[in-house]
NUFI-89722 format. One record per residue: chain; residue number from 0; x, y, z of N, C-alpha, C in turn; residue in three letters. Coordinates in steps of 0.05 Angstrom, whole numbers, padded with zeros to 5 digits. Example, Ala and Ser with C-alpha at 12.3 -4.5 7.8 and 13.67 -1.06 7.14 Angstrom:
% residues 2
SITE;unit;pos;n.c1;n.c2;n.c3;ca.c1;ca.c2;ca.c3;c.c1;c.c2;c.c3;code
SITE;A;0;00264;-00114;00156;00246;-00090;00156;00264;-00066;00156;ALA
SITE;A;1;00257;-00045;00142;00273;-00021;00143;00258;00001;00157;SER
% end
This chain:
% residues 204
SITE;unit;pos;n.c1;n.c2;n.c3;ca.c1;ca.c2;ca.c3;c.c1;c.c2;c.c3;code
SITE;A;0;01484;01623;01001;01462;01639;00979;01451;01601;00962;MET
SITE;A;1;01426;01596;00964;01415;01580;00941;01412;01588;00919;ASN
SITE;A;2;01413;01569;00904;01419;01574;00869;01385;01562;00867;LEU
SITE;A;3;01374;01573;00856;01339;01563;00845;01340;01554;00810;ASP
SITE;A;4;01323;01550;00795;01325;01550;00778;01329;01559;00752;THR
SITE;A;5;01323;01588;00767;01324;01614;00742;01347;01626;00747;THR
SITE;A;6;01361;01620;00774;01399;01628;00771;01412;01611;00759;HIS
SITE;A;7;01403;01581;00760;01425;01567;00744;01418;01567;00707;LEU
SITE;A;8;01394;01573;00701;01388;01577;00673;01409;01612;00675;ILE
SITE;A;9;01414;01624;00682;01417;01650;00681;01448;01650;00677;ALA
SITE;A;10;01462;01629;00696;01496;01631;00697;01489;01611;00685;LEU
SITE;A;11;01480;01594;00661;01485;01570;00637;01492;01593;00617;ALA
SITE;A;12;01463;01609;00614;01463;01629;00589;01497;01650;00592;ALA
SITE;A;13;01497;01664;00612;01517;01678;00619;01547;01662;00616;ALA
SITE;A;14;01554;01640;00617;01573;01630;00617;01574;01616;00590;LEU
SITE;A;15;01553;01608;00576;01556;01610;00539;01564;01636;00522;GLY
SITE;A;16;01547;01660;00531;01552;01682;00516;01577;01692;00529;TRP
SITE;A;17;01583;01697;00544;01611;01710;00555;01632;01695;00546;ALA
SITE;A;18;01633;01663;00539;01656;01649;00530;01660;01658;00501;SER
SITE;A;19;01634;01668;00486;01646;01670;00459;01657;01703;00464;GLY
SITE;A;20;01658;01714;00484;01680;01738;00480;01699;01737;00497;LEU
SITE;A;21;01705;01722;00520;01729;01723;00531;01728;01699;00545;ARG
SITE;A;22;01731;01670;00538;01734;01645;00542;01748;01643;00567;LEU
SITE;A;23;01771;01641;00566;01792;01649;00587;01789;01667;00617;TYR
SITE;A;24;01770;01689;00612;01757;01710;00637;01742;01694;00651;ALA
SITE;A;25;01718;01683;00634;01706;01663;00644;01709;01646;00662;VAL
SITE;A;26;01730;01633;00648;01739;01607;00677;01747;01614;00693;VAL
SITE;A;27;01772;01631;00689;01783;01642;00713;01767;01655;00729;PHE
SITE;A;28;01751;01675;00722;01729;01686;00742;01712;01677;00760;LEU
SITE;A;29;01703;01660;00745;01689;01637;00757;01693;01623;00777;THR
SITE;A;30;01725;01605;00765;01737;01587;00783;01748;01609;00807;GLY
SITE;A;31;01753;01634;00807;01768;01649;00832;01745;01657;00850;LEU
SITE;A;32;01718;01658;00844;01693;01661;00852;01690;01641;00872;ALA
SITE;A;33;01688;01613;00863;01685;01589;00881;01701;01585;00900;GLY
SITE;A;34;01734;01591;00887;01762;01592;00899;01755;01598;00928;TRP
SITE;A;35;01749;01626;00929;01746;01647;00945;01718;01647;00965;MET
SITE;A;36;01700;01637;00954;01680;01632;00966;01657;01649;00968;GLY
SITE;A;37;01661;01666;00945;01639;01686;00937;01617;01681;00931;TRP
SITE;A;38;01618;01655;00922;01589;01642;00907;01592;01618;00911;VAL
SITE;A;39;01574;01603;00917;01571;01564;00912;01578;01561;00885;PRO
SITE;A;40;01589;01550;00871;01595;01533;00844;01575;01509;00847;LEU
SITE;A;41;01558;01503;00826;01545;01470;00823;01571;01458;00822;PRO
SITE;A;42;01562;01434;00824;01579;01413;00830;01589;01408;00804;SER
SITE;A;43;01586;01407;00780;01596;01400;00751;01621;01424;00746;GLY
SITE;A;44;01622;01451;00757;01638;01469;00756;01668;01469;00776;LEU
SITE;A;45;01662;01451;00797;01673;01447;00820;01706;01450;00807;HIS
SITE;A;46;01709;01438;00780;01729;01431;00773;01749;01468;00767;VAL
SITE;A;47;01730;01483;00759;01746;01511;00758;01755;01522;00773;LEU
SITE;A;48;01752;01524;00802;01762;01527;00825;01790;01516;00828;GLN
SITE;A;49;01794;01494;00816;01831;01478;00827;01844;01497;00825;HIS
SITE;A;50;01865;01501;00834;01889;01505;00828;01905;01510;00806;PRO
SITE;A;51;01909;01487;00794;01920;01483;00766;01902;01497;00741;VAL
SITE;A;52;01872;01491;00747;01865;01508;00733;01852;01532;00728;VAL
SITE;A;53;01860;01545;00755;01861;01572;00756;01894;01586;00749;LEU
SITE;A;54;01907;01565;00751;01934;01582;00747;01936;01577;00716;THR
SITE;A;55;01924;01555;00699;01923;01551;00667;01911;01584;00657;ALA
SITE;A;56;01880;01580;00671;01862;01601;00663;01866;01637;00665;SER
SITE;A;57;01893;01635;00687;01905;01668;00691;01921;01671;00675;GLY
SITE;A;58;01940;01645;00663;01959;01653;00644;01950;01661;00619;VAL
SITE;A;59;01929;01648;00614;01919;01653;00576;01898;01678;00578;MET
SITE;A;60;01888;01685;00607;01874;01711;00610;01894;01731;00598;LEU
SITE;A;61;01917;01728;00615;01938;01751;00611;01950;01753;00582;ALA
SITE;A;62;01940;01727;00570;01956;01733;00543;01936;01740;00531;VAL
SITE;A;63;01904;01730;00526;01889;01742;00516;01892;01775;00515;GLU
SITE;A;64;01886;01782;00537;01878;01811;00554;01902;01832;00529;PHE
SITE;A;65;01924;01821;00529;01951;01837;00506;01943;01833;00480;PHE
SITE;A;66;01941;01803;00467;01931;01788;00444;01901;01811;00431;ALA
SITE;A;67;01886;01813;00442;01866;01821;00438;01864;01854;00433;ASP
SITE;A;68;01883;01862;00445;01886;01897;00430;01900;01894;00415;LYS
SITE;A;69;01915;01877;00397;01940;01889;00373;01931;01881;00355;VAL
SITE;A;70;01910;01900;00334;01904;01901;00307;01917;01870;00293;PRO
SITE;A;71;01893;01864;00282;01907;01846;00266;01912;01816;00278;GLY
SITE;A;72;01928;01816;00307;01926;01797;00320;01908;01789;00331;LEU
SITE;A;73;01887;01813;00340;01858;01805;00350;01847;01785;00334;ASP
SITE;A;74;01842;01786;00304;01831;01775;00286;01845;01741;00282;SER
SITE;A;75;01865;01751;00286;01876;01717;00287;01872;01699;00305;LEU
SITE;A;76;01872;01720;00338;01862;01695;00349;01841;01697;00347;TRP
SITE;A;77;01819;01709;00342;01793;01709;00340;01794;01682;00322;ASP
SITE;A;78;01796;01675;00304;01798;01655;00275;01811;01626;00291;VAL
SITE;A;79;01825;01630;00317;01835;01605;00324;01816;01601;00346;LEU
SITE;A;80;01805;01617;00360;01789;01611;00372;01758;01600;00373;HIS
SITE;A;81;01748;01603;00340;01727;01596;00331;01727;01570;00343;THR
SITE;A;82;01743;01543;00345;01744;01523;00354;01749;01513;00377;PHE
SITE;A;83;01744;01539;00393;01757;01534;00424;01729;01545;00434;ILE
SITE;A;84;01725;01565;00438;01701;01581;00448;01676;01567;00443;ARG
SITE;A;85;01665;01568;00427;01638;01552;00423;01639;01525;00435;ILE
SITE;A;86;01659;01504;00431;01649;01483;00456;01648;01488;00473;PRO
SITE;A;87;01674;01506;00486;01679;01508;00514;01656;01522;00531;ALA
SITE;A;88;01646;01538;00506;01615;01553;00527;01586;01531;00532;GLY
SITE;A;89;01587;01509;00508;01576;01490;00509;01576;01478;00532;ALA
SITE;A;90;01601;01471;00545;01612;01444;00559;01611;01458;00589;ALA
SITE;A;91;01621;01493;00592;01609;01502;00615;01579;01504;00622;LEU
SITE;A;92;01567;01514;00604;01532;01513;00604;01523;01487;00614;ALA
SITE;A;93;01528;01466;00607;01532;01443;00613;01541;01431;00648;ALA
SITE;A;94;01562;01441;00655;01568;01444;00679;01551;01445;00696;GLY
SITE;A;95;01533;01467;00692;01517;01482;00705;01500;01467;00725;VAL
SITE;A;96;01485;01445;00699;01461;01422;00711;01482;01401;00702;PHE
SITE;A;97;01503;01387;00699;01519;01367;00696;01517;01346;00726;GLY
SITE;A;98;01515;01365;00748;01519;01340;00767;01491;01323;00774;GLY
SITE;A;99;01469;01346;00759;01453;01337;00775;01422;01330;00753;ASP
SITE;A;100;01427;01336;00727;01401;01325;00711;01419;01327;00675;SER
SITE;A;101;01422;01302;00668;01431;01299;00644;01419;01317;00628;ALA
SITE;A;102;01387;01315;00631;01370;01330;00606;01381;01363;00616;ALA
SITE;A;103;01371;01373;00628;01382;01400;00630;01409;01405;00626;TRP
SITE;A;104;01424;01385;00633;01453;01397;00619;01453;01396;00582;ALA
SITE;A;105;01436;01377;00573;01439;01374;00549;01427;01400;00536;MET
SITE;A;106;01409;01405;00546;01388;01439;00537;01417;01460;00551;VAL
SITE;A;107;01423;01451;00568;01444;01477;00563;01468;01480;00552;ALA
SITE;A;108;01474;01451;00545;01503;01458;00529;01497;01468;00497;ALA
SITE;A;109;01464;01461;00489;01452;01474;00471;01448;01502;00465;LEU
SITE;A;110;01442;01516;00487;01442;01538;00494;01455;01550;00496;MET
SITE;A;111;01487;01542;00515;01510;01555;00513;01523;01549;00495;GLY
SITE;A;112;01531;01532;00475;01540;01532;00446;01524;01552;00428;GLY
SITE;A;113;01500;01550;00431;01490;01565;00410;01502;01600;00423;THR
SITE;A;114;01493;01608;00447;01506;01637;00450;01527;01645;00449;LEU
SITE;A;115;01544;01619;00453;01580;01632;00454;01587;01637;00422;ALA
SITE;A;116;01570;01611;00401;01572;01618;00376;01568;01651;00365;ALA
SITE;A;117;01544;01658;00381;01529;01687;00359;01545;01710;00382;THR
SITE;A;118;01556;01706;00403;01574;01726;00414;01595;01730;00399;ALA
SITE;A;119;01616;01711;00395;01643;01699;00381;01637;01714;00349;HIS
SITE;A;120;01622;01702;00342;01609;01717;00312;01619;01744;00313;THR
SITE;A;121;01595;01758;00320;01602;01783;00334;01621;01796;00342;ALA
SITE;A;122;01632;01782;00352;01654;01800;00364;01678;01797;00341;LYS
SITE;A;123;01674;01775;00332;01702;01766;00303;01699;01788;00283;ALA
SITE;A;124;01669;01786;00270;01665;01800;00253;01671;01838;00258;THR
SITE;A;125;01653;01849;00280;01663;01872;00284;01702;01886;00296;THR
SITE;A;126;01707;01869;00304;01727;01866;00306;01753;01868;00273;ARG
SITE;A;127;01748;01854;00256;01752;01857;00238;01744;01872;00223;ALA
SITE;A;128;01720;01882;00220;01719;01916;00208;01732;01937;00218;ALA
SITE;A;129;01741;01930;00251;01755;01950;00251;01785;01950;00254;ALA
SITE;A;130;01785;01931;00248;01818;01934;00235;01824;01947;00204;ASN
SITE;A;131;01801;01950;00190;01797;01959;00164;01808;01991;00169;THR
SITE;A;132;01813;02006;00185;01813;02033;00202;01842;02033;00205;SER
SITE;A;133;01856;02049;00192;01889;02053;00208;01889;02054;00239;PRO
SITE;A;134;01882;02069;00256;01882;02080;00273;01874;02055;00297;GLU
SITE;A;135;01897;02051;00318;01887;02025;00331;01870;02038;00363;PRO
SITE;A;136;01863;02059;00368;01844;02068;00389;01816;02052;00384;PHE
SITE;A;137;01805;02043;00358;01771;02029;00364;01776;02003;00368;SER
SITE;A;138;01799;01991;00359;01810;01965;00375;01803;01971;00399;ASN
SITE;A;139;01822;01986;00409;01826;01977;00442;01802;01984;00456;ILE
SITE;A;140;01785;02000;00444;01773;02009;00458;01751;01985;00458;GLY
SITE;A;141;01734;01979;00434;01726;01946;00443;01738;01930;00449;LEU
SITE;A;142;01767;01925;00462;01776;01903;00474;01768;01906;00499;SER
SITE;A;143;01773;01941;00510;01765;01946;00537;01730;01936;00546;LEU
SITE;A;144;01715;01937;00530;01691;01945;00531;01678;01905;00538;LEU
SITE;A;145;01700;01892;00516;01700;01863;00525;01705;01862;00557;GLY
SITE;A;146;01730;01873;00558;01742;01863;00592;01721;01875;00615;ASP
SITE;A;147;01703;01900;00606;01682;01903;00628;01661;01884;00625;VAL
SITE;A;148;01654;01883;00608;01625;01866;00596;01628;01835;00605;ALA
SITE;A;149;01639;01825;00605;01643;01797;00619;01640;01793;00648;VAL
SITE;A;150;01657;01809;00660;01647;01808;00690;01620;01813;00707;PRO
SITE;A;151;01613;01844;00687;01589;01843;00695;01558;01828;00686;GLY
SITE;A;152;01572;01813;00666;01549;01798;00654;01547;01773;00671;LEU
SITE;A;153;01576;01764;00684;01569;01742;00710;01564;01752;00729;LEU
SITE;A;154;01561;01773;00744;01558;01785;00760;01521;01784;00762;TRP
SITE;A;155;01520;01799;00741;01488;01803;00734;01474;01775;00744;LEU
SITE;A;156;01487;01755;00728;01474;01731;00725;01473;01712;00755;ALA
SITE;A;157;01488;01729;00779;01489;01714;00801;01471;01725;00819;TRP
SITE;A;158;01467;01748;00819;01457;01771;00831;01426;01779;00824;THR
SITE;A;159;01423;01787;00793;01401;01794;00783;01392;01773;00757;GLN
SITE;A;160;01383;01752;00765;01386;01734;00741;01356;01746;00715;PRO
SITE;A;161;01336;01760;00730;01313;01777;00713;01325;01797;00699;TRP
SITE;A;162;01346;01816;00712;01357;01835;00690;01385;01832;00674;VAL
SITE;A;163;01390;01803;00672;01413;01788;00663;01389;01782;00631;PHE
SITE;A;164;01372;01774;00639;01357;01755;00615;01353;01784;00596;PHE
SITE;A;165;01343;01810;00616;01332;01826;00593;01362;01843;00581;GLY
SITE;A;166;01389;01842;00598;01412;01851;00577;01420;01825;00558;ALA
SITE;A;167;01421;01792;00564;01417;01785;00542;01404;01787;00520;LEU
SITE;A;168;01384;01792;00524;01355;01793;00499;01371;01819;00482;ALA
SITE;A;169;01374;01845;00495;01389;01864;00485;01415;01860;00464;ALA
SITE;A;170;01429;01843;00486;01456;01837;00471;01446;01820;00444;GLY
SITE;A;171;01441;01792;00446;01439;01782;00417;01419;01797;00399;ILE
SITE;A;172;01402;01816;00408;01396;01833;00390;01419;01850;00370;VAL
SITE;A;173;01439;01864;00389;01455;01875;00382;01473;01862;00366;VAL
SITE;A;174;01473;01837;00379;01503;01825;00360;01493;01814;00334;ALA
SITE;A;175;01461;01803;00325;01452;01799;00299;01460;01819;00281;VAL
SITE;A;176;01451;01843;00283;01450;01874;00274;01476;01884;00273;ALA
SITE;A;177;01499;01875;00292;01534;01881;00278;01537;01858;00258;LEU
SITE;A;178;01538;01836;00268;01544;01814;00249;01536;01816;00224;THR
SITE;A;179;01501;01825;00208;01496;01841;00187;01506;01849;00179;TRP
SITE;A;180;01508;01871;00197;01526;01893;00187;01547;01901;00176;ILE
SITE;A;181;01572;01888;00185;01594;01886;00189;01603;01871;00171;PHE
SITE;A;182;01592;01845;00173;01592;01817;00153;01584;01831;00117;PHE
SITE;A;183;01569;01839;00118;01564;01863;00091;01582;01886;00082;SER
SITE;A;184;01586;01900;00106;01613;01913;00095;01639;01901;00084;PHE
SITE;A;185;01650;01878;00097;01674;01862;00101;01668;01846;00069;LEU
SITE;A;186;01646;01841;00059;01645;01826;00045;01650;01845;00014;ARG
SITE;A;187;01637;01870;00019;01645;01888;-00006;01673;01899;-00006;VAL
SITE;A;188;01683;01896;00014;01716;01913;00022;01718;01884;00007;LEU
SITE;A;189;01717;01868;00011;01733;01839;-00004;01731;01840;-00029;TRP
SITE;A;190;01706;01848;-00045;01704;01839;-00066;01718;01865;-00082;ARG
SITE;A;191;01719;01884;-00075;01732;01912;-00082;01763;01904;-00079;ARG
SITE;A;192;01776;01900;-00063;01801;01883;-00061;01813;01875;-00090;LEU
SITE;A;193;01792;01851;-00081;01801;01829;-00108;01789;01848;-00128;GLY
SITE;A;194;01779;01865;-00141;01776;01874;-00161;01745;01860;-00180;GLY
SITE;A;195;01736;01857;-00156;01701;01847;-00172;01683;01874;-00153;ARG
SITE;A;196;01695;01894;-00156;01673;01909;-00141;01655;01925;-00167;GLY
SITE;A;197;01632;01935;-00156;01612;01939;-00184;01623;01962;-00199;PRO
SITE;A;198;01615;01960;-00224;01622;01970;-00254;01621;01996;-00251;ALA
SITE;A;199;01644;02012;-00259;01636;02038;-00265;01623;02048;-00285;GLN
SITE;A;200;01600;02060;-00281;01586;02077;-00306;01603;02086;-00328;PRO
SITE;A;201;01589;02077;-00353;01610;02085;-00382;01605;02112;-00377;ALA
SITE;A;202;01633;02131;-00387;01642;02158;-00394;01651;02170;-00361;GLY
SITE;A;203;01660;02144;-00336;01655;02147;-00308;01694;02155;-00313;ALA
% end
């Protein structure tokens, strides 16, 4: 399978976006696909198929799988990974072109970091809003959705890059909308909890 420019751009975008959702799944699945010979990884991503990297990312994938399904712990995990997912998404996207073109690698890094930040912000905001509900099922459902979405997006980037671009565009619109809606909701909730909610009308 020869990767043309369209495939490489789609792969860089998928690695960036998916890193904002499930970084360790991205690293493990991409490395596993290369190690098993399912797909040819660009030279800048060959390190992902090293047994040490596969083992470490597999362990962290298992930890994240369970941490992401516990209300409260999932939001703490997201906060901590604000400083990990975004630069990692940029680095992975740059690695798609890292062995061939410094200019393309820089463009990919900017794109990957931006997409990772967008996906991460939407995920963290949505999960924080879900944590305001006492039942755990919404958290688990959202987490399972992310578990399915990441390998699906990576597969689309490899096999159907133009379909992936359409899915990515829709995902960006949804992510921005969710961030706006749930951030506003959390801000109002925080103000009410802090006693700074809207004043009650006289005689109420």
